Rosetta silent file (secondary structure, phi, psi, omega in degrees, C-alpha in Angstrom):
SEQUENCE: MGKKKFNSTLASPEVVAQSENTEDVITKSPKKLSKRKINVRARKLYEPFMTFLKSYQAFAETLPRRFLEFDDSKKLDYQERLKKKGLKSRLTKKQRLEERAKLKKEKQKLKKKSSKSGNLNKPKPVEDDVKPQPKAAEPPTMIFSKLEVPQEEGFKKKVNKDPKRMLQKIEKSQKKLKELEAKGKTDTVMRIKEKMAWDSAIKKAEGVKVKDDVELLKKTIRKKTELKKHSKKKWDKRLEATEHRKKDSQAKRNENISKKLKEKKQKKIKKSIKKGRVVL
SCORE:     score description
SCORE:     0.000 S_00000001
   1 L     0.000  129.046  178.313    4.286   45.953  -42.929 S_00000001
   2 L   -91.838  139.898  179.002    6.677   46.982  -45.643 S_00000001
   3 L   -82.865  151.571  177.016    5.424   48.515  -48.886 S_00000001
   4 L   -70.806  138.183 -179.540    6.481   47.235  -52.303 S_00000001
   5 L   -82.185  139.663  178.932    9.144   49.275  -53.884 S_00000001
   6 L   -74.360  128.432 -179.972    8.347   50.912  -57.265 S_00000001
   7 L   -80.302  108.849 -176.655   10.468   49.453  -60.112 S_00000001
   8 L   -90.390    1.088 -179.043   12.014   52.491  -61.726 S_00000001
   9 L   -72.050  143.724 -177.609   13.914   50.485  -64.397 S_00000001
  10 L   -75.949  142.679  179.503   12.936   51.192  -68.049 S_00000001
  11 L   -85.870  157.938  178.883   11.079   48.437  -70.031 S_00000001
  12 L   -74.861  160.648 -178.426   12.242   47.044  -73.397 S_00000001
  13 H   -65.846  -33.593  178.336   10.537   48.161  -76.704 S_00000001
  14 H   -62.868  -39.777  179.683    8.988   44.654  -77.386 S_00000001
  15 H   -66.500  -37.484 -179.832    7.323   44.720  -74.019 S_00000001
  16 H   -64.958  -43.974 -179.390    5.989   48.176  -74.767 S_00000001
  17 H   -63.090  -42.126  178.856    4.477   47.046  -78.147 S_00000001
  18 H   -62.723  -39.985  179.944    2.786   44.037  -76.534 S_00000001
  19 H   -65.715  -36.397  179.474    1.368   46.251  -73.853 S_00000001
  20 H   -67.283  -43.970  178.639   -0.011   48.665  -76.504 S_00000001
  21 H   -59.709  -41.515  179.499   -1.652   45.832  -78.486 S_00000001
  22 H   -66.076  -35.692  178.852   -3.270   44.537  -75.328 S_00000001
  23 H   -67.536  -41.396  179.220   -4.508   48.008  -74.515 S_00000001
  24 H   -62.404  -44.279 -179.103   -5.981   48.421  -78.039 S_00000001
  25 H   -61.860  -37.097 -178.920   -7.767   45.071  -77.797 S_00000001
  26 H   -71.122  -41.378 -175.293   -9.203   46.039  -74.420 S_00000001
  27 H   -74.389  -36.880 -174.160  -10.295   49.501  -75.551 S_00000001
  28 L   -76.028  152.557 -179.209  -11.823   48.506  -79.020 S_00000001
  29 L   -82.360  162.595  179.236  -15.369   47.113  -79.307 S_00000001
  30 H   -66.377  -29.216  178.946  -16.175   43.557  -80.642 S_00000001
  31 H   -61.553  -44.402 -179.697  -17.917   44.994  -83.837 S_00000001
  32 H   -65.271  -35.613  177.508  -14.710   46.636  -85.009 S_00000001
  33 H   -64.254  -41.164  179.257  -12.814   43.401  -84.435 S_00000001
  34 H   -65.207  -40.373  178.164  -15.255   41.421  -86.641 S_00000001
  35 H   -61.997  -40.801  179.945  -14.944   43.985  -89.486 S_00000001
  36 H   -63.622  -42.579  178.823  -11.193   43.704  -89.390 S_00000001
  37 H   -61.423  -41.142 -179.819  -11.385   39.916  -89.626 S_00000001
  38 H   -63.614  -42.963  179.767  -13.716   40.154  -92.644 S_00000001
  39 H   -62.457  -38.880  179.181  -11.368   42.555  -94.422 S_00000001
  40 H   -64.455  -42.605  178.880   -8.462   40.203  -93.870 S_00000001
  41 H   -65.003  -40.749  179.644  -10.435   37.291  -95.352 S_00000001
  42 H   -62.424  -40.319  178.880  -11.516   39.392  -98.336 S_00000001
  43 H   -64.563  -36.714  178.880   -7.934   40.331  -99.082 S_00000001
  44 H   -66.525  -37.990 -177.210   -6.961   36.666  -98.979 S_00000001
  45 H   -85.221  -13.280 -173.971   -9.762   35.669 -101.420 S_00000001
  46 H   -65.018  -48.965 -175.342   -9.363   38.632 -103.832 S_00000001
  47 H   -64.154  -48.262  177.212   -6.301   37.403 -105.714 S_00000001
  48 H   -63.705  -33.349  177.820   -7.562   33.836 -106.456 S_00000001
  49 H   -65.006  -42.518  179.814  -10.960   35.236 -107.474 S_00000001
  50 H   -65.888  -38.780  177.086   -9.373   37.634 -109.962 S_00000001
  51 H   -64.334  -40.273  177.580   -7.220   34.869 -111.450 S_00000001
  52 H   -64.196  -41.622 -179.122  -10.331   32.677 -111.875 S_00000001
  53 H   -63.924  -41.448  179.138  -12.245   35.537 -113.545 S_00000001
  54 H   -64.801  -41.002  178.737   -9.425   36.183 -116.024 S_00000001
  55 H   -65.378  -37.725  178.191   -9.225   32.507 -116.928 S_00000001
  56 H   -65.745  -41.788  178.578  -13.036   32.371 -117.425 S_00000001
  57 H   -62.261  -41.219  178.506  -12.958   35.422 -119.733 S_00000001
  58 H   -64.813  -38.642  178.321  -10.202   33.825 -121.818 S_00000001
  59 H   -68.033  -37.753 -179.933  -12.231   30.600 -122.052 S_00000001
  60 H   -66.494  -34.248  179.193  -15.400   32.516 -123.004 S_00000001
  61 H   -65.852  -32.513  179.118  -13.609   34.258 -125.870 S_00000001
  62 H   -73.275  -30.398 -178.837  -12.702   30.886 -127.396 S_00000001
  63 L   -70.973  152.212  173.639  -16.321   29.626 -127.260 S_00000001
  64 L   -73.885  168.914 -173.916  -18.777   30.514 -130.078 S_00000001
  65 H   -70.404  -28.486 -174.044  -21.586   32.975 -129.486 S_00000001
  66 H   -64.963  -26.139  177.685  -24.393   30.423 -129.531 S_00000001
  67 H   -77.094  -27.792 -178.080  -23.181   28.955 -126.198 S_00000001
  68 H   -86.980  -35.788 -179.741  -23.112   32.365 -124.534 S_00000001
  69 L   -74.486  133.921 -179.455  -26.369   33.753 -125.947 S_00000001
  70 L   -89.220  149.103  178.252  -29.440   32.573 -124.033 S_00000001
  71 L   -81.580  113.967  176.925  -32.584   31.298 -125.746 S_00000001
  72 L   -89.245   -7.358 -177.488  -35.397   33.784 -125.122 S_00000001
  73 H   -65.709  -29.854 -179.440  -37.877   31.727 -127.161 S_00000001
  74 H   -70.088  -28.569 -179.106  -38.642   29.500 -124.151 S_00000001
  75 H   -80.698  -15.097 -176.651  -39.675   32.521 -122.101 S_00000001
  76 L   -71.452  151.363  175.521  -42.098   33.784 -124.768 S_00000001
  77 L   -80.916  176.248 -178.940  -45.844   33.326 -124.454 S_00000001
  78 H   -64.632  -43.557 -179.223  -48.041   31.509 -126.961 S_00000001
  79 H   -64.552  -39.920  179.455  -49.250   34.746 -128.604 S_00000001
  80 H   -65.493  -37.251  176.342  -45.701   36.100 -128.957 S_00000001
  81 H   -63.161  -42.244  177.653  -44.603   32.860 -130.626 S_00000001
  82 H   -60.459  -41.307  178.182  -47.487   33.169 -133.087 S_00000001
  83 H   -60.402  -42.989  179.160  -46.420   36.738 -133.868 S_00000001
  84 H   -60.830  -44.667  179.127  -42.876   35.534 -134.575 S_00000001
  85 H   -60.697  -41.257  179.237  -44.188   32.823 -136.897 S_00000001
  86 H   -62.817  -40.734  177.295  -46.339   35.387 -138.718 S_00000001
  87 H   -62.345  -41.439  179.313  -43.367   37.673 -139.257 S_00000001
  88 H   -62.955  -44.513 -179.422  -41.326   34.780 -140.670 S_00000001
  89 H   -64.192  -38.722  178.106  -44.100   33.797 -143.066 S_00000001
  90 H   -63.792  -41.776  179.027  -44.492   37.413 -144.231 S_00000001
  91 H   -62.243  -42.637  178.726  -40.767   37.691 -144.883 S_00000001
  92 H   -64.037  -39.822  178.210  -40.779   34.482 -146.927 S_00000001
  93 H   -63.128  -43.417  178.477  -43.786   35.733 -148.928 S_00000001
  94 H   -60.241  -43.083  178.945  -42.035   39.039 -149.623 S_00000001
  95 H   -61.287  -43.362  179.208  -38.932   37.220 -150.816 S_00000001
  96 H   -63.005  -44.285  179.852  -40.995   35.036 -153.157 S_00000001
  97 H   -62.418  -40.772  178.298  -42.854   38.036 -154.577 S_00000001
  98 H   -63.056  -41.611  178.151  -39.592   39.882 -155.162 S_00000001
  99 H   -62.795  -42.618  178.705  -38.118   36.876 -156.962 S_00000001
 100 H   -63.004  -41.870  179.302  -41.212   36.592 -159.189 S_00000001
 101 H   -62.042  -40.181  177.992  -41.071   40.303 -160.006 S_00000001
 102 H   -62.871  -42.988  179.228  -37.405   39.974 -160.981 S_00000001
 103 H   -62.878  -40.784  178.427  -38.174   37.020 -163.248 S_00000001
 104 H   -62.363  -43.338  179.491  -41.008   38.950 -164.933 S_00000001
 105 H   -62.286  -41.575  178.813  -38.751   41.934 -165.564 S_00000001
 106 H   -62.814  -42.481  178.763  -36.079   39.706 -167.064 S_00000001
 107 H   -62.770  -42.539  178.920  -38.629   38.032 -169.369 S_00000001
 108 H   -62.407  -40.073  178.382  -39.962   41.420 -170.526 S_00000001
 109 H   -63.207  -42.204  179.151  -36.416   42.594 -171.275 S_00000001
 110 H   -63.322  -40.470  179.129  -35.723   39.449 -173.293 S_00000001
 111 H   -63.054  -43.028  179.490  -38.956   39.917 -175.276 S_00000001
 112 H   -62.468  -42.539  178.956  -38.062   43.519 -176.068 S_00000001
 113 H   -63.096  -42.781  179.988  -34.587   42.514 -177.217 S_00000001
 114 H   -64.731  -40.160  178.729  -35.964   39.725 -179.410 S_00000001
 115 H   -64.707  -40.146  179.077  -38.553   42.077 -180.968 S_00000001
 116 H   -65.326  -43.107  179.761  -35.864   44.671 -181.699 S_00000001
 117 H   -64.913  -36.641  178.111  -33.555   42.087 -183.256 S_00000001
 118 H   -65.667  -40.749  178.370  -36.457   40.766 -185.382 S_00000001
 119 H   -65.472  -35.849  179.890  -37.262   44.236 -186.674 S_00000001
 120 H   -69.838  -36.309 -177.434  -33.621   44.823 -187.544 S_00000001
 121 H   -74.314  -20.990 -178.573  -33.314   41.544 -189.421 S_00000001
 122 L   -64.525  133.910  179.262  -36.417   42.226 -191.555 S_00000001
 123 L   -73.508  134.984  179.695  -35.437   43.330 -195.066 S_00000001
 124 L   -82.965  145.787  179.114  -36.485   46.856 -195.906 S_00000001
 125 L   -68.145  129.461 -178.891  -38.334   47.499 -199.180 S_00000001
 126 L   -84.867  126.389  179.836  -35.953   48.826 -201.842 S_00000001
 127 L   -91.429  108.427  178.520  -37.246   51.910 -203.580 S_00000001
 128 L   -77.381  139.283  178.266  -36.306   51.696 -207.208 S_00000001
 129 L   -73.648  -26.912 -177.495  -35.684   54.959 -208.982 S_00000001
 130 L   -75.695  124.532  179.129  -37.062   53.547 -212.203 S_00000001
 131 L   -86.293  142.346  178.891  -40.782   54.199 -212.436 S_00000001
 132 L   -69.254  140.732 -179.544  -42.991   51.524 -214.021 S_00000001
 133 L   -76.071  142.931 -179.815  -44.224   52.349 -217.499 S_00000001
 134 L   -68.846  131.356  179.954  -47.997   52.730 -217.877 S_00000001
 135 L   -82.246  162.073  178.364  -49.583   49.678 -219.443 S_00000001
 136 L   -70.045  151.769 -178.438  -52.100   49.746 -222.190 S_00000001
 137 L   -64.804  123.227  179.084  -55.721   49.858 -221.197 S_00000001
 138 L  -118.993  152.839 -179.942  -57.030   46.334 -220.702 S_00000001
 139 L   -67.615  141.790 -178.092  -60.541   45.215 -219.969 S_00000001
 140 L   -66.101  139.182  179.380  -61.165   44.622 -216.237 S_00000001
 141 L  -123.249  144.058  179.472  -61.085   41.009 -215.136 S_00000001
 142 L   -86.701  128.157  178.251  -62.548   39.442 -211.998 S_00000001
 143 L  -118.213  126.241  179.453  -60.015   37.559 -209.842 S_00000001
 144 L  -104.923  132.649  179.086  -61.200   35.242 -207.088 S_00000001
 145 L   -76.661  142.028 -179.846  -58.897   34.363 -204.219 S_00000001
 146 L  -102.570  127.444  178.427  -58.304   30.687 -203.567 S_00000001
 147 L  -106.595  127.236  178.227  -58.404   29.476 -200.004 S_00000001
 148 L   -84.770  101.960 -179.618  -56.657   26.250 -199.111 S_00000001
 149 L   -92.385  127.650  177.813  -59.126   24.498 -196.844 S_00000001
 150 L   -67.146  135.600 -178.637  -57.731   21.437 -195.023 S_00000001
 151 L   -71.800  114.959  179.390  -59.587   18.299 -195.940 S_00000001
 152 L   -76.981  126.904  178.326  -61.518   17.207 -192.894 S_00000001
 153 L   -71.744  115.825 -179.393  -61.364   13.512 -192.386 S_00000001
 154 L   -69.282  160.054  179.281  -64.924   12.334 -192.359 S_00000001
 155 L   -68.373  127.294  179.982  -66.221    9.906 -189.818 S_00000001
 156 L   -72.123  129.458  178.297  -65.498    6.394 -190.948 S_00000001
 157 L   -72.137  142.660  179.045  -68.620    4.350 -191.311 S_00000001
 158 L   -71.111  124.350  179.257  -68.729    1.177 -189.294 S_00000001
 159 L   -79.649  132.465  179.177  -68.214   -1.793 -191.555 S_00000001
 160 L   -77.223  112.603 -177.475  -70.728   -4.547 -191.010 S_00000001
 161 L   -97.730    0.959 -179.833  -68.669   -7.627 -190.174 S_00000001
 162 L   -77.463  117.699 -177.111  -71.565   -9.971 -189.548 S_00000001
 163 H   -65.762  -29.914 -179.628  -71.513  -12.540 -192.409 S_00000001
 164 H   -64.902  -45.949  179.751  -75.223  -13.330 -192.045 S_00000001
 165 H   -66.824  -38.759  177.258  -76.294   -9.724 -192.676 S_00000001
 166 H   -61.568  -41.596  178.952  -73.847   -9.386 -195.570 S_00000001
 167 H   -65.681  -38.519  178.644  -75.271  -12.523 -197.147 S_00000001
 168 H   -63.298  -40.057  178.659  -78.826  -11.212 -196.665 S_00000001
 169 H   -63.647  -44.482 -179.672  -77.941   -7.947 -198.465 S_00000001
 170 H   -62.888  -41.865  179.760  -76.389   -9.808 -201.406 S_00000001
 171 H   -64.327  -39.301  178.325  -79.420  -12.102 -201.679 S_00000001
 172 H   -64.342  -43.060  179.206  -81.788   -9.106 -201.662 S_00000001
 173 H   -63.992  -40.274  177.998  -79.815   -7.354 -204.422 S_00000001
 174 H   -63.908  -39.113  178.014  -79.798  -10.546 -206.511 S_00000001
 175 H   -62.693  -42.383 -179.849  -83.579  -10.911 -206.093 S_00000001
 176 H   -64.556  -40.599  178.900  -84.126   -7.340 -207.283 S_00000001
 177 H   -64.531  -39.621  177.988  -81.934   -7.891 -210.328 S_00000001
 178 H   -64.710  -39.258  178.335  -83.857  -11.055 -211.193 S_00000001
 179 H   -64.092  -40.650  178.143  -87.167   -9.207 -210.900 S_00000001
 180 H   -66.412  -38.424  177.089  -85.878   -6.471 -213.233 S_00000001
 181 H   -64.494  -38.073  178.688  -84.712   -9.080 -215.753 S_00000001
 182 H   -65.328  -34.596  178.445  -88.126  -10.707 -215.605 S_00000001
 183 H   -76.695  -16.031  178.320  -89.732   -7.344 -216.366 S_00000001
 184 L    98.346   16.763  179.807  -87.378   -6.888 -219.350 S_00000001
 185 L   -98.294   71.302 -177.647  -85.165   -4.087 -218.001 S_00000001
 186 H   -73.667  -34.012 -179.907  -81.851   -5.579 -219.070 S_00000001
 187 H   -61.982  -46.045  179.950  -80.118   -2.193 -219.590 S_00000001
 188 H   -63.485  -36.447  179.269  -80.717   -1.105 -215.989 S_00000001
 189 H   -64.461  -42.858 -179.772  -79.504   -4.483 -214.750 S_00000001
 190 H   -63.847  -42.511  179.769  -76.257   -4.113 -216.722 S_00000001
 191 H   -61.903  -44.386 -179.129  -75.690   -0.587 -215.410 S_00000001
 192 H   -62.184  -41.486 -179.235  -76.237   -1.687 -211.790 S_00000001
 193 H   -65.544  -41.016  178.140  -73.814   -4.606 -212.216 S_00000001
 194 H   -62.672  -43.119  179.199  -71.143   -2.321 -213.739 S_00000001
 195 H   -61.383  -43.384  179.559  -71.557    0.171 -210.900 S_00000001
 196 H   -64.117  -38.689  179.497  -71.223   -2.578 -208.300 S_00000001
 197 H   -65.869  -42.279  178.795  -68.098   -3.924 -210.035 S_00000001
 198 H   -64.274  -42.419  179.379  -66.487   -0.461 -210.099 S_00000001
 199 H   -60.263  -43.926 -179.903  -67.313    0.128 -206.432 S_00000001
 200 H   -66.040  -38.086  179.178  -65.734   -3.177 -205.419 S_00000001
 201 H   -66.181  -41.220  179.170  -62.615   -2.439 -207.522 S_00000001
 202 H   -64.312  -41.621  179.669  -62.180    1.018 -205.947 S_00000001
 203 H   -64.258  -40.585  178.321  -62.537   -0.422 -202.450 S_00000001
 204 H   -64.563  -38.109  177.483  -59.964   -3.113 -203.183 S_00000001
 205 H   -64.964  -35.175  177.616  -57.567   -0.461 -204.490 S_00000001
 206 H   -73.124  -16.751  179.741  -58.024    1.519 -201.257 S_00000001
 207 L   102.454   11.680  179.327  -57.185   -1.588 -199.230 S_00000001
 208 L   -88.975  136.902  178.284  -60.668   -2.429 -198.014 S_00000001
 209 L   -79.709  120.307  179.368  -61.631   -6.085 -197.884 S_00000001
 210 L  -100.133  125.696 -178.899  -64.667   -6.685 -200.065 S_00000001
 211 L  -114.841   87.616 -179.466  -66.756   -9.728 -199.151 S_00000001
 212 L  -107.945  -16.859 -175.475  -69.056  -10.380 -202.131 S_00000001
 213 L   -73.947  123.411 -177.033  -68.562  -14.124 -202.592 S_00000001
 214 H   -70.934  -39.966 -177.203  -71.678  -15.978 -201.419 S_00000001
 215 H   -65.364  -41.754  178.337  -69.965  -19.359 -201.001 S_00000001
 216 H   -64.515  -38.705  177.804  -67.203  -17.956 -198.786 S_00000001
 217 H   -63.845  -39.862  178.584  -69.766  -16.190 -196.621 S_00000001
 218 H   -64.792  -37.531  178.413  -71.697  -19.453 -196.215 S_00000001
 219 H   -63.407  -43.519  179.200  -68.475  -21.231 -195.170 S_00000001
 220 H   -62.420  -38.563  178.719  -67.746  -18.595 -192.526 S_00000001
 221 H   -64.468  -41.185  178.989  -71.298  -18.933 -191.199 S_00000001
 222 H   -63.688  -43.194  179.591  -70.896  -22.710 -190.926 S_00000001
 223 H   -60.383  -42.653 -179.007  -67.563  -22.352 -189.090 S_00000001
 224 H   -64.861  -41.476  178.560  -69.091  -19.921 -186.608 S_00000001
 225 H   -64.144  -40.544  178.686  -72.064  -22.212 -185.943 S_00000001
 226 H   -64.936  -41.466  178.131  -69.728  -25.175 -185.404 S_00000001
 227 H   -63.091  -39.060  178.697  -67.560  -23.166 -182.999 S_00000001
 228 H   -64.035  -42.883  179.167  -70.642  -22.102 -181.059 S_00000001
 229 H   -63.264  -43.105 -179.051  -71.818  -25.713 -180.775 S_00000001
 230 H   -62.350  -44.258  179.374  -68.361  -26.848 -179.649 S_00000001
 231 H   -66.570  -34.754  178.326  -68.151  -24.113 -176.998 S_00000001
 232 H   -65.702  -41.400  178.147  -71.690  -24.937 -175.821 S_00000001
 233 H   -61.778  -43.761  178.809  -70.744  -28.597 -175.345 S_00000001
 234 H   -60.339  -42.953 -179.355  -67.675  -27.592 -173.345 S_00000001
 235 H   -64.254  -41.566  178.991  -69.770  -25.303 -171.180 S_00000001
 236 H   -63.303  -41.549  178.489  -72.361  -28.039 -170.540 S_00000001
 237 H   -62.993  -39.614 -179.898  -69.605  -30.485 -169.528 S_00000001
 238 H   -64.878  -41.846  178.507  -68.146  -27.918 -167.178 S_00000001
 239 H   -63.018  -42.073  178.772  -71.520  -27.334 -165.522 S_00000001
 240 H   -62.191  -41.705 -179.658  -72.045  -31.077 -165.106 S_00000001
 241 H   -64.453  -40.988  179.317  -68.599  -31.470 -163.528 S_00000001
 242 H   -64.787  -41.435  178.380  -69.243  -28.635 -161.065 S_00000001
 243 H   -64.626  -40.139  179.126  -72.617  -30.113 -160.078 S_00000001
 244 H   -63.707  -41.191  178.020  -71.032  -33.547 -159.602 S_00000001
 245 H   -63.982  -40.616  178.445  -68.320  -32.037 -157.362 S_00000001
 246 H   -61.101  -44.572 -179.722  -70.937  -30.232 -155.311 S_00000001
 247 H   -63.593  -42.504  179.757  -72.900  -33.437 -154.781 S_00000001
 248 H   -63.214  -43.852 -179.783  -69.757  -35.369 -153.767 S_00000001
 249 H   -65.012  -37.678  178.944  -68.693  -32.692 -151.298 S_00000001
 250 H   -66.863  -41.042  179.362  -72.195  -32.572 -149.793 S_00000001
 251 H   -64.493  -43.071  177.931  -72.289  -36.360 -149.412 S_00000001
 252 H   -61.938  -38.566  179.583  -68.868  -36.372 -147.691 S_00000001
 253 H   -63.708  -45.681  179.697  -70.036  -33.627 -145.354 S_00000001
 254 H   -62.369  -40.436  179.054  -73.145  -35.548 -144.378 S_00000001
 255 H   -63.295  -43.924  179.389  -71.085  -38.702 -143.739 S_00000001
 256 H   -63.076  -39.342  179.211  -68.635  -36.834 -141.513 S_00000001
 257 H   -64.104  -44.838 -179.857  -71.482  -35.264 -139.520 S_00000001
 258 H   -63.784  -38.680  177.960  -73.141  -38.658 -138.965 S_00000001
 259 H   -62.745  -44.220  179.955  -69.796  -40.189 -137.841 S_00000001
 260 H   -63.343  -39.146  178.241  -69.221  -37.411 -135.316 S_00000001
 261 H   -64.372  -42.690  178.398  -72.728  -37.833 -133.894 S_00000001
 262 H   -63.146  -42.357  179.192  -72.223  -41.589 -133.492 S_00000001
 263 H   -62.129  -40.690  178.212  -68.863  -41.056 -131.766 S_00000001
 264 H   -62.653  -42.188  178.848  -70.439  -38.598 -129.320 S_00000001
 265 H   -62.883  -43.736  179.359  -73.199  -41.093 -128.469 S_00000001
 266 H   -63.515  -38.862  177.368  -70.688  -43.879 -127.849 S_00000001
 267 H   -62.313  -41.856  178.917  -68.625  -41.626 -125.554 S_00000001
 268 H   -64.117  -40.772  179.562  -71.724  -40.800 -123.521 S_00000001
 269 H   -63.557  -43.044  179.492  -72.604  -44.507 -123.224 S_00000001
 270 H   -62.349  -41.357  179.033  -69.070  -45.371 -122.020 S_00000001
 271 H   -63.999  -41.614  179.386  -69.181  -42.618 -119.378 S_00000001
 272 H   -66.338  -36.449  177.512  -72.561  -43.818 -118.112 S_00000001
 273 H   -65.537  -41.780  178.690  -71.285  -47.447 -117.860 S_00000001
 274 H   -62.284  -38.013 -179.534  -68.253  -46.289 -115.831 S_00000001
 275 H   -78.013  -10.232  177.571  -70.527  -44.398 -113.438 S_00000001
 276 L    89.728   21.904  177.725  -72.742  -47.487 -113.024 S_00000001
 277 L   -86.852  155.522 -179.837  -75.809  -46.230 -114.784 S_00000001
 278 L   -84.753  130.100  179.041  -78.159  -48.513 -116.656 S_00000001
 279 L  -110.810  121.695  179.213  -77.956  -48.185 -120.421 S_00000001
 280 L   -90.311    0.000    0.000  -81.002  -49.290 -122.411 S_00000001
């Protein structure tokens, strides 16, 4: 049996590199191989990730802050929300109090300025160098100060507008005057008549209507009585008409009820005849 001859020829460099790679793969463990693969993938993804991050930062700068800031109010508890509300109300109260204090200070300053300007505008008393000469001794006189009291408007008396009562008063006064004349006191009668005439003239001048005429009062009484009678007749006619309407409506109602009852009876009779029942 012949042995294989050893090939002493030198190998090319490419063959040598392939042989080294194969040796490394054989010698290295599988864990190291997986780490290398991961690193290669990370390097591939690094550049696109960085480009995306830069573009996102540029986009975020253009947006307003309210889109980026998160609402923490939703995460708060009920008690914390109440505390926030209390702080807001206190701040508003403080602002209102400060505004009121500022307004008060401004008003006080204006009052001071107005008082100062008023004092400046007041004329100062001029001191004359000339002294008044002493007057001759006169007897002392009492001087009373006059006070202007406003005239209080008194309560206006209610004028009696009832013609019957006015006529009764006039008749009573006339009876008294006749009795005095019968007794022979003519002077007193004349004085009373003059006084009454003056009173009526003063009232007429003031614009008050004086009703002294007996005949006119009697006419007004007659007119009022006639108006009352006329209104009473109208009222009686109205009552009669209402009663008549009530009676008519009641009669119509009774007639309608009786008609409906008769119709119901006839319907029952017809149904019984159809069914073959004897109708008496």
